[in-house]
ZADO-1210 file (C-alpha; in nm, 4 decimals, padded with zeros to 6 digits):
<atoms>
<atom x="-08.4348" y="-03.3407" z="03.4871" code="MET" pos="1"/>
<atom x="-08.1158" y="-03.1423" z="03.5369" code="ALA" pos="2"/>
<atom x="-08.0337" y="-02.8681" z="03.2890" code="GLN" pos="3"/>
<atom x="-07.7147" y="-02.7555" z="03.1248" code="GLU" pos="4"/>
<atom x="-07.6185" y="-02.4823" z="02.8818" code="LYS" pos="5"/>
<atom x="-07.5719" y="-02.6145" z="02.5292" code="GLY" pos="6"/>
<atom x="-07.3065" y="-02.5223" z="02.2778" code="THR" pos="7"/>
<atom x="-07.5325" y="-02.2687" z="02.1068" code="GLN" pos="8"/>
<atom x="-07.6402" y="-02.0915" z="02.4251" code="GLY" pos="9"/>
<atom x="-07.9662" y="-02.2785" z="02.4709" code="GLY" pos="10"/>
<atom x="-08.0745" y="-02.4860" z="02.7690" code="ILE" pos="11"/>
<atom x="-08.0471" y="-02.8588" z="02.7073" code="HIS" pos="12"/>
<atom x="-08.2264" y="-03.1078" z="02.9261" code="GLN" pos="13"/>
<atom x="-08.0054" y="-03.3849" z="03.0605" code="ILE" pos="14"/>
<atom x="-08.2041" y="-03.6994" z="02.9981" code="ILE" pos="15"/>
<atom x="-08.2330" y="-03.9717" z="03.2618" code="HIS" pos="16"/>
<atom x="-07.9863" y="-04.2560" z="03.1847" code="PRO" pos="17"/>
<atom x="-08.2615" y="-04.5205" z="03.1947" code="ASP" pos="18"/>
<atom x="-08.4535" y="-04.3358" z="02.9226" code="ILE" pos="19"/>
<atom x="-08.1366" y="-04.2685" z="02.7212" code="ALA" pos="20"/>
<atom x="-08.0694" y="-04.6433" z="02.7105" code="GLU" pos="21"/>
<atom x="-08.4049" y="-04.7056" z="02.5409" code="ARG" pos="22"/>
<atom x="-08.3833" y="-04.4401" z="02.2696" code="VAL" pos="23"/>
<atom x="-08.1917" y="-04.4534" z="01.9412" code="PHE" pos="24"/>
<atom x="-08.1603" y="-04.1289" z="01.7449" code="ILE" pos="25"/>
<atom x="-08.1256" y="-04.1780" z="01.3678" code="ILE" pos="26"/>
<atom x="-07.9568" y="-03.9011" z="01.1687" code="ILE" pos="27"/>
<atom x="-07.9378" y="-03.9357" z="00.7895" code="PRO" pos="28"/>
<atom x="-07.6553" y="-03.7185" z="00.6593" code="ALA" pos="29"/>
<atom x="-07.5323" y="-03.6135" z="00.3177" code="TYR" pos="30"/>
<atom x="-07.2628" y="-03.3459" z="00.2872" code="ASN" pos="31"/>
<atom x="-07.3331" y="-03.1948" z="00.6307" code="GLU" pos="32"/>
<atom x="-06.9713" y="-03.1544" z="00.7491" code="ALA" pos="33"/>
<atom x="-07.0206" y="-02.7845" z="00.8310" code="LYS" pos="34"/>
<atom x="-07.2960" y="-02.8385" z="01.0882" code="VAL" pos="35"/>
<atom x="-07.3193" y="-03.2023" z="01.1929" code="ILE" pos="36"/>
<atom x="-07.0435" y="-03.1627" z="01.4530" code="GLY" pos="37"/>
<atom x="-07.2488" y="-02.9020" z="01.6397" code="SER" pos="38"/>
<atom x="-07.5632" y="-03.1171" z="01.6160" code="VAL" pos="39"/>
<atom x="-07.3831" y="-03.4197" z="01.7574" code="LEU" pos="40"/>
<atom x="-07.2158" y="-03.2175" z="02.0332" code="SER" pos="41"/>
<atom x="-07.5555" y="-03.0941" z="02.1504" code="ASP" pos="42"/>
<atom x="-07.6918" y="-03.4498" z="02.1546" code="LEU" pos="43"/>
<atom x="-07.3852" y="-03.5722" z="02.3456" code="ASN" pos="44"/>
<atom x="-07.4195" y="-03.2949" z="02.6043" code="MET" pos="45"/>
<atom x="-07.7862" y="-03.3783" z="02.6590" code="ALA" pos="46"/>
<atom x="-07.6920" y="-03.7346" z="02.7539" code="GLY" pos="47"/>
<atom x="-07.8178" y="-03.9291" z="02.4510" code="TRP" pos="48"/>
<atom x="-07.6133" y="-04.2484" z="02.4237" code="LYS" pos="49"/>
<atom x="-07.7384" y="-04.4187" z="02.1085" code="HIS" pos="50"/>
<atom x="-07.6885" y="-04.1843" z="01.8141" code="ILE" pos="51"/>
<atom x="-07.6822" y="-04.3460" z="01.4710" code="VAL" pos="52"/>
<atom x="-07.5428" y="-04.1383" z="01.1842" code="VAL" pos="53"/>
<atom x="-07.5992" y="-04.2793" z="00.8371" code="VAL" pos="54"/>
<atom x="-07.3592" y="-04.1118" z="00.5958" code="ASP" pos="55"/>
<atom x="-07.5185" y="-04.1388" z="00.2520" code="ASP" pos="56"/>
<atom x="-07.1901" y="-04.1467" z="00.0568" code="CYS" pos="57"/>
<atom x="-07.1027" y="-03.7843" z="00.1317" code="SER" pos="58"/>
<atom x="-06.8354" y="-03.6183" z="-00.0813" code="THR" pos="59"/>
<atom x="-06.7209" y="-03.3869" z="00.1995" code="ASP" pos="60"/>
<atom x="-06.5877" y="-03.4588" z="00.5523" code="GLN" pos="61"/>
<atom x="-06.9225" y="-03.5608" z="00.7058" code="THR" pos="62"/>
<atom x="-06.7989" y="-03.9100" z="00.7938" code="TYR" pos="63"/>
<atom x="-06.4762" y="-03.7831" z="00.9533" code="ASP" pos="64"/>
<atom x="-06.6531" y="-03.5150" z="01.1583" code="VAL" pos="65"/>
<atom x="-06.9191" y="-03.7586" z="01.2825" code="ALA" pos="66"/>
<atom x="-06.6524" y="-04.0142" z="01.3778" code="SER" pos="67"/>
<atom x="-06.5211" y="-03.7765" z="01.6477" code="ARG" pos="68"/>
<atom x="-06.8435" y="-03.7818" z="01.8486" code="HIS" pos="69"/>
<atom x="-06.8766" y="-04.1376" z="01.9767" code="GLY" pos="70"/>
<atom x="-07.1726" y="-04.2313" z="01.7560" code="VAL" pos="71"/>
<atom x="-07.2689" y="-04.5427" z="01.5668" code="TYR" pos="72"/>
<atom x="-07.1499" y="-04.4506" z="01.2192" code="LEU" pos="73"/>
<atom x="-07.2865" y="-04.6295" z="00.9132" code="LEU" pos="74"/>
<atom x="-07.1989" y="-04.5502" z="00.5540" code="ARG" pos="75"/>
<atom x="-07.3652" y="-04.6141" z="00.2191" code="HIS" pos="76"/>
<atom x="-07.1143" y="-04.6913" z="-00.0553" code="THR" pos="77"/>
<atom x="-07.3391" y="-04.5158" z="-00.3079" code="ILE" pos="78"/>
<atom x="-07.5732" y="-04.2216" z="-00.2595" code="ASN" pos="79"/>
<atom x="-07.9221" y="-04.3681" z="-00.2112" code="ARG" pos="80"/>
<atom x="-08.1284" y="-04.0907" z="-00.0552" code="GLY" pos="81"/>
<atom x="-08.2761" y="-03.9923" z="00.2786" code="GLN" pos="82"/>
<atom x="-08.5438" y="-04.2622" z="00.2809" code="GLY" pos="83"/>
<atom x="-08.2845" y="-04.5350" z="00.2352" code="ALA" pos="84"/>
<atom x="-08.0674" y="-04.3792" z="00.5055" code="SER" pos="85"/>
<atom x="-08.3563" y="-04.3791" z="00.7517" code="LEU" pos="86"/>
<atom x="-08.4290" y="-04.7438" z="00.6754" code="LYS" pos="87"/>
<atom x="-08.0629" y="-04.8363" z="00.7252" code="THR" pos="88"/>
<atom x="-08.0580" y="-04.6550" z="01.0578" code="GLY" pos="89"/>
<atom x="-08.3899" y="-04.7944" z="01.1780" code="MET" pos="90"/>
<atom x="-08.2926" y="-05.1511" z="01.0882" code="ASP" pos="91"/>
<atom x="-07.9675" y="-05.1059" z="01.2820" code="PHE" pos="92"/>
<atom x="-08.1492" y="-04.9609" z="01.5837" code="ALA" pos="93"/>
<atom x="-08.4042" y="-05.2434" z="01.5934" code="LEU" pos="94"/>
<atom x="-08.1267" y="-05.5015" z="01.5627" code="LEU" pos="95"/>
<atom x="-07.9551" y="-05.3427" z="01.8641" code="HIS" pos="96"/>
<atom x="-08.2615" y="-05.3408" z="02.0877" code="GLY" pos="97"/>
<atom x="-08.4081" y="-04.9921" z="02.0479" code="ALA" pos="98"/>
<atom x="-08.7385" y="-04.9367" z="02.2305" code="ASP" pos="99"/>
<atom x="-08.7925" y="-04.5910" z="02.0781" code="ILE" pos="100"/>
<atom x="-08.6534" y="-04.4509" z="01.7541" code="ILE" pos="101"/>
<atom x="-08.6244" y="-04.0769" z="01.6927" code="VAL" pos="102"/>
<atom x="-08.5517" y="-03.9437" z="01.3431" code="THR" pos="103"/>
<atom x="-08.3523" y="-03.6213" z="01.3539" code="PHE" pos="104"/>
<atom x="-08.2054" y="-03.3946" z="01.0853" code="ASP" pos="105"/>
<atom x="-07.8330" y="-03.3301" z="01.0462" code="ALA" pos="106"/>
<atom x="-07.8653" y="-02.9683" z="00.9312" code="ASP" pos="107"/>
<atom x="-07.9395" y="-02.8036" z="01.2662" code="GLY" pos="108"/>
<atom x="-08.3096" y="-02.7376" z="01.2035" code="GLN" pos="109"/>
<atom x="-08.4244" y="-02.9592" z="01.4909" code="HIS" pos="110"/>
<atom x="-08.3717" y="-02.8774" z="01.8578" code="ARG" pos="111"/>
<atom x="-08.2260" y="-03.1298" z="02.0991" code="VAL" pos="112"/>
<atom x="-08.4476" y="-02.9748" z="02.3687" code="GLU" pos="113"/>
<atom x="-08.7571" y="-03.1029" z="02.1868" code="ASP" pos="114"/>
<atom x="-08.6597" y="-03.4711" z="02.2015" code="ILE" pos="115"/>
<atom x="-08.8016" y="-03.5343" z="02.5532" code="PRO" pos="116"/>
<atom x="-09.1300" y="-03.3822" z="02.4369" code="ARG" pos="117"/>
<atom x="-09.1549" y="-03.5910" z="02.1212" code="ILE" pos="118"/>
<atom x="-09.0819" y="-03.9206" z="02.2983" code="ILE" pos="119"/>
<atom x="-09.3232" y="-03.8516" z="02.5854" code="ARG" pos="120"/>
<atom x="-09.6343" y="-03.9955" z="02.4100" code="PRO" pos="121"/>
<atom x="-09.4398" y="-04.3156" z="02.3371" code="ILE" pos="122"/>
<atom x="-09.3069" y="-04.3475" z="02.6931" code="LEU" pos="123"/>
<atom x="-09.6549" y="-04.2966" z="02.8399" code="SER" pos="124"/>
<atom x="-09.8169" y="-04.5469" z="02.6022" code="GLY" pos="125"/>
<atom x="-10.0449" y="-04.2793" z="02.4595" code="ARG" pos="126"/>
<atom x="-09.9334" y="-04.3494" z="02.1022" code="ALA" pos="127"/>
<atom x="-09.6901" y="-04.5577" z="01.8972" code="ASP" pos="128"/>
<atom x="-09.5885" y="-04.2666" z="01.6746" code="ALA" pos="129"/>
<atom x="-09.5306" y="-03.8996" z="01.7543" code="ALA" pos="130"/>
<atom x="-09.5050" y="-03.6644" z="01.4575" code="LEU" pos="131"/>
<atom x="-09.3379" y="-03.3267" z="01.4992" code="GLY" pos="132"/>
<atom x="-09.5328" y="-03.0225" z="01.3808" code="SER" pos="133"/>
<atom x="-09.3767" y="-02.6824" z="01.3166" code="ARG" pos="134"/>
<atom x="-09.7243" y="-02.5319" z="01.2736" code="PHE" pos="135"/>
<atom x="-09.8306" y="-02.6380" z="01.6223" code="LEU" pos="136"/>
<atom x="-09.4948" y="-02.5225" z="01.7560" code="GLY" pos="137"/>
<atom x="-09.2650" y="-02.2491" z="01.6331" code="LYS" pos="138"/>
<atom x="-09.0614" y="-02.1709" z="01.3252" code="THR" pos="139"/>
<atom x="-08.7990" y="-01.9066" z="01.2659" code="SER" pos="140"/>
<atom x="-08.7303" y="-01.7409" z="00.9304" code="ASN" pos="141"/>
<atom x="-08.9412" y="-01.9841" z="00.7270" code="ILE" pos="142"/>
<atom x="-08.9278" y="-01.8819" z="00.3589" code="PRO" pos="143"/>
<atom x="-09.2624" y="-01.7769" z="00.2112" code="PHE" pos="144"/>
<atom x="-09.2516" y="-02.0297" z="-00.0747" code="MET" pos="145"/>
<atom x="-09.1544" y="-02.3052" z="00.1678" code="LYS" pos="146"/>
<atom x="-09.4620" y="-02.2282" z="00.3768" code="LYS" pos="147"/>
<atom x="-09.6859" y="-02.2477" z="00.0693" code="ILE" pos="148"/>
<atom x="-09.5347" y="-02.5805" z="-00.0379" code="VAL" pos="149"/>
<atom x="-09.5787" y="-02.7235" z="00.3119" code="LEU" pos="150"/>
<atom x="-09.9457" y="-02.6252" z="00.3215" code="HIS" pos="151"/>
<atom x="-09.9990" y="-02.7805" z="-00.0222" code="ILE" pos="152"/>
<atom x="-09.8354" y="-03.0938" z="00.1165" code="GLY" pos="153"/>
<atom x="-10.0911" y="-03.1031" z="00.3980" code="ILE" pos="154"/>
<atom x="-10.3738" y="-03.0979" z="00.1432" code="LEU" pos="155"/>
<atom x="-10.1989" y="-03.3530" z="-00.0774" code="PHE" pos="156"/>
<atom x="-10.1570" y="-03.5978" z="00.2108" code="THR" pos="157"/>
<atom x="-10.5191" y="-03.5568" z="00.3158" code="TRP" pos="158"/>
<atom x="-10.6462" y="-03.6273" z="-00.0373" code="VAL" pos="159"/>
<atom x="-10.4154" y="-03.9189" z="-00.1203" code="PHE" pos="160"/>
<atom x="-10.3566" y="-04.0779" z="00.2199" code="SER" pos="161"/>
<atom x="-10.6722" y="-03.9895" z="00.4086" code="GLY" pos="162"/>
<atom x="-10.4744" y="-03.8408" z="00.6990" code="VAL" pos="163"/>
<atom x="-10.5223" y="-03.4781" z="00.8019" code="LEU" pos="164"/>
<atom x="-10.2138" y="-03.3446" z="00.9771" code="LEU" pos="165"/>
<atom x="-10.0913" y="-02.9937" z="01.0501" code="SER" pos="166"/>
<atom x="-09.7430" y="-03.0722" z="00.9157" code="ASP" pos="167"/>
<atom x="-09.6838" y="-03.3622" z="00.6794" code="THR" pos="168"/>
<atom x="-09.3176" y="-03.3232" z="00.5823" code="HIS" pos="169"/>
<atom x="-09.1411" y="-03.2868" z="00.9128" code="ASN" pos="170"/>
<atom x="-08.8462" y="-03.5212" z="00.9584" code="GLY" pos="171"/>
<atom x="-08.8613" y="-03.4950" z="01.3380" code="PHE" pos="172"/>
<atom x="-09.0623" y="-03.7927" z="01.4646" code="ARG" pos="173"/>
<atom x="-09.0558" y="-04.0712" z="01.7246" code="ALA" pos="174"/>
<atom x="-09.1648" y="-04.4313" z="01.6799" code="LEU" pos="175"/>
<atom x="-09.2113" y="-04.7106" z="01.9291" code="SER" pos="176"/>
<atom x="-09.0317" y="-05.0356" z="01.8568" code="ARG" pos="177"/>
<atom x="-09.3648" y="-05.1905" z="01.7560" code="ARG" pos="178"/>
<atom x="-09.4361" y="-04.9092" z="01.5076" code="ALA" pos="179"/>
<atom x="-09.0860" y="-04.9161" z="01.3608" code="ALA" pos="180"/>
<atom x="-09.1113" y="-05.2902" z="01.3037" code="GLN" pos="181"/>
<atom x="-09.4391" y="-05.2468" z="01.1146" code="ARG" pos="182"/>
<atom x="-09.3404" y="-04.9505" z="00.8978" code="ILE" pos="183"/>
<atom x="-09.1739" y="-05.0563" z="00.5749" code="ASN" pos="184"/>
<atom x="-08.9819" y="-04.7777" z="00.4010" code="ILE" pos="185"/>
<atom x="-08.9470" y="-04.8652" z="00.0338" code="ARG" pos="186"/>
<atom x="-08.8911" y="-04.5164" z="-00.1084" code="GLN" pos="187"/>
<atom x="-08.5204" y="-04.4375" z="-00.1109" code="ASP" pos="188"/>
<atom x="-08.5511" y="-04.0635" z="-00.1561" code="ARG" pos="189"/>
<atom x="-08.7739" y="-03.7831" z="-00.0260" code="MET" pos="190"/>
<atom x="-09.0994" y="-03.9643" z="-00.1033" code="GLU" pos="191"/>
<atom x="-09.0394" y="-04.1574" z="00.2176" code="HIS" pos="192"/>
<atom x="-09.1993" y="-03.8765" z="00.4231" code="ALA" pos="193"/>
<atom x="-09.5393" y="-03.9380" z="00.2645" code="SER" pos="194"/>
<atom x="-09.4808" y="-04.3125" z="00.2660" code="GLU" pos="195"/>
<atom x="-09.4306" y="-04.3179" z="00.6439" code="ILE" pos="196"/>
<atom x="-09.7646" y="-04.1423" z="00.6940" code="ILE" pos="197"/>
<atom x="-09.9265" y="-04.3917" z="00.4547" code="ASP" pos="198"/>
<atom x="-09.7804" y="-04.6789" z="00.6548" code="GLU" pos="199"/>
<atom x="-09.9032" y="-04.5336" z="00.9849" code="ILE" pos="200"/>
<atom x="-10.2536" y="-04.5024" z="00.8419" code="TYR" pos="201"/>
<atom x="-10.2651" y="-04.8420" z="00.6669" code="LYS" pos="202"/>
<atom x="-10.1268" y="-05.0330" z="00.9632" code="ARG" pos="203"/>
<atom x="-10.3480" y="-04.8470" z="01.2111" code="ARG" pos="204"/>
<atom x="-10.0592" y="-04.7247" z="01.4193" code="ILE" pos="205"/>
<atom x="-10.1772" y="-04.4849" z="01.6877" code="THR" pos="206"/>
<atom x="-10.0212" y="-04.1405" z="01.6488" code="PHE" pos="207"/>
<atom x="-10.0237" y="-03.7872" z="01.7855" code="VAL" pos="208"/>
<atom x="-09.8783" y="-03.4611" z="01.6619" code="GLU" pos="209"/>
<atom x="-09.6294" y="-03.2854" z="01.8894" code="VAL" pos="210"/>
<atom x="-09.5350" y="-02.9152" z="01.8705" code="PRO" pos="211"/>
<atom x="-09.1676" y="-02.8668" z="01.7839" code="VAL" pos="212"/>
<atom x="-08.9501" y="-02.5733" z="01.6876" code="THR" pos="213"/>
<atom x="-08.7886" y="-02.5664" z="01.3444" code="ILE" pos="214"/>
<atom x="-08.4991" y="-02.3283" z="01.2864" code="ARG" pos="215"/>
<atom x="-08.4451" y="-02.2028" z="00.9328" code="TYR" pos="216"/>
<atom x="-08.0930" y="-02.0781" z="00.8785" code="THR" pos="217"/>
<atom x="-07.9170" y="-01.9651" z="00.5636" code="GLU" pos="218"/>
<atom x="-07.7417" y="-02.3021" z="00.5614" code="TYR" pos="219"/>
<atom x="-08.0541" y="-02.5170" z="00.6054" code="SER" pos="220"/>
<atom x="-08.2487" y="-02.3168" z="00.3461" code="ILE" pos="221"/>
<atom x="-07.9687" y="-02.3629" z="00.0938" code="LYS" pos="222"/>
<atom x="-07.9525" y="-02.7383" z="00.1594" code="HIS" pos="223"/>
<atom x="-08.3277" y="-02.7980" z="00.1773" code="GLY" pos="224"/>
<atom x="-08.5726" y="-02.9138" z="-00.0852" code="GLN" pos="225"/>
<atom x="-08.6578" y="-02.6601" z="-00.3562" code="SER" pos="226"/>
<atom x="-09.0265" y="-02.5956" z="-00.4419" code="PRO" pos="227"/>
<atom x="-08.9657" y="-02.7459" z="-00.7876" code="LEU" pos="228"/>
<atom x="-08.8278" y="-03.0646" z="-00.6353" code="ASN" pos="229"/>
<atom x="-09.1310" y="-03.0851" z="-00.4060" code="SER" pos="230"/>
<atom x="-09.3569" y="-03.0733" z="-00.7128" code="VAL" pos="231"/>
<atom x="-09.1533" y="-03.3533" z="-00.8723" code="ALA" pos="232"/>
<atom x="-09.1895" y="-03.5639" z="-00.5560" code="ILE" pos="233"/>
<atom x="-09.5668" y="-03.5108" z="-00.5541" code="ALA" pos="234"/>
<atom x="-09.5860" y="-03.6079" z="-00.9221" code="PHE" pos="235"/>
<atom x="-09.3969" y="-03.9323" z="-00.8609" code="ARG" pos="236"/>
<atom x="-09.6205" y="-04.0145" z="-00.5664" code="LEU" pos="237"/>
<atom x="-09.9337" y="-03.9605" z="-00.7762" code="ILE" pos="238"/>
<atom x="-09.7989" y="-04.1941" z="-01.0444" code="LEU" pos="239"/>
<atom x="-09.7228" y="-04.4586" z="-00.7845" code="GLN" pos="240"/>
<atom x="-10.0744" y="-04.4304" z="-00.6397" code="LYS" pos="241"/>
<atom x="-10.2308" y="-04.4667" z="-00.9853" code="LEU" pos="242"/>
<atom x="-10.0178" y="-04.7705" z="-01.0659" code="MET" pos="243"/>
<atom x="-10.1270" y="-04.9632" z="-00.7552" code="HIS" pos="244"/>
</atoms>
């Protein structure tokens, strides 16, 4: 693949057009006007053609900024949550013929350079799902409490879902068309991360973990999930498990 300098000084791989035609990148976004333009510019420069931004009823200029970057732009009329945004984007991608779906954050934590790596197991037929792992890859400036919460999440997922992963709440993942059609996201908000792993396990979807780099910035830390909210999510998930 050819290479080109990205907008933030990194080296971005220019993806082959045939591969770019097969991949849809889903970006749920809520009040990300300050950074989403840079994220979309990097994706555009790398040659990705099918970028789907789902604006979850933002109260800032997220929709207007995204509209300048030649993306598919969908909008919820009420704020529903990240899980609902992913489902909206995935349904749209499947309807428009996606062979591979990549879920990607709007806050700049994920690197465009890692997309070829995370889709490789799908392209080769090795797996139907590739799950990004910051603990197999690299992280920068990860807050101490965030690291503790993430490790607790690994244990929680193992106990309640029967799946042992190195990173259970990473929004950077790739799914084959077959996997995306079988995964049913019912949780509108942040519980969807655990639900997707449950679905992969229950439906016997083959998966691998892929090392990725996660960048923690002052902005992404401020906009991320607080430890208290993570506890609330775990509590709701436990109740749901007990009720079924």
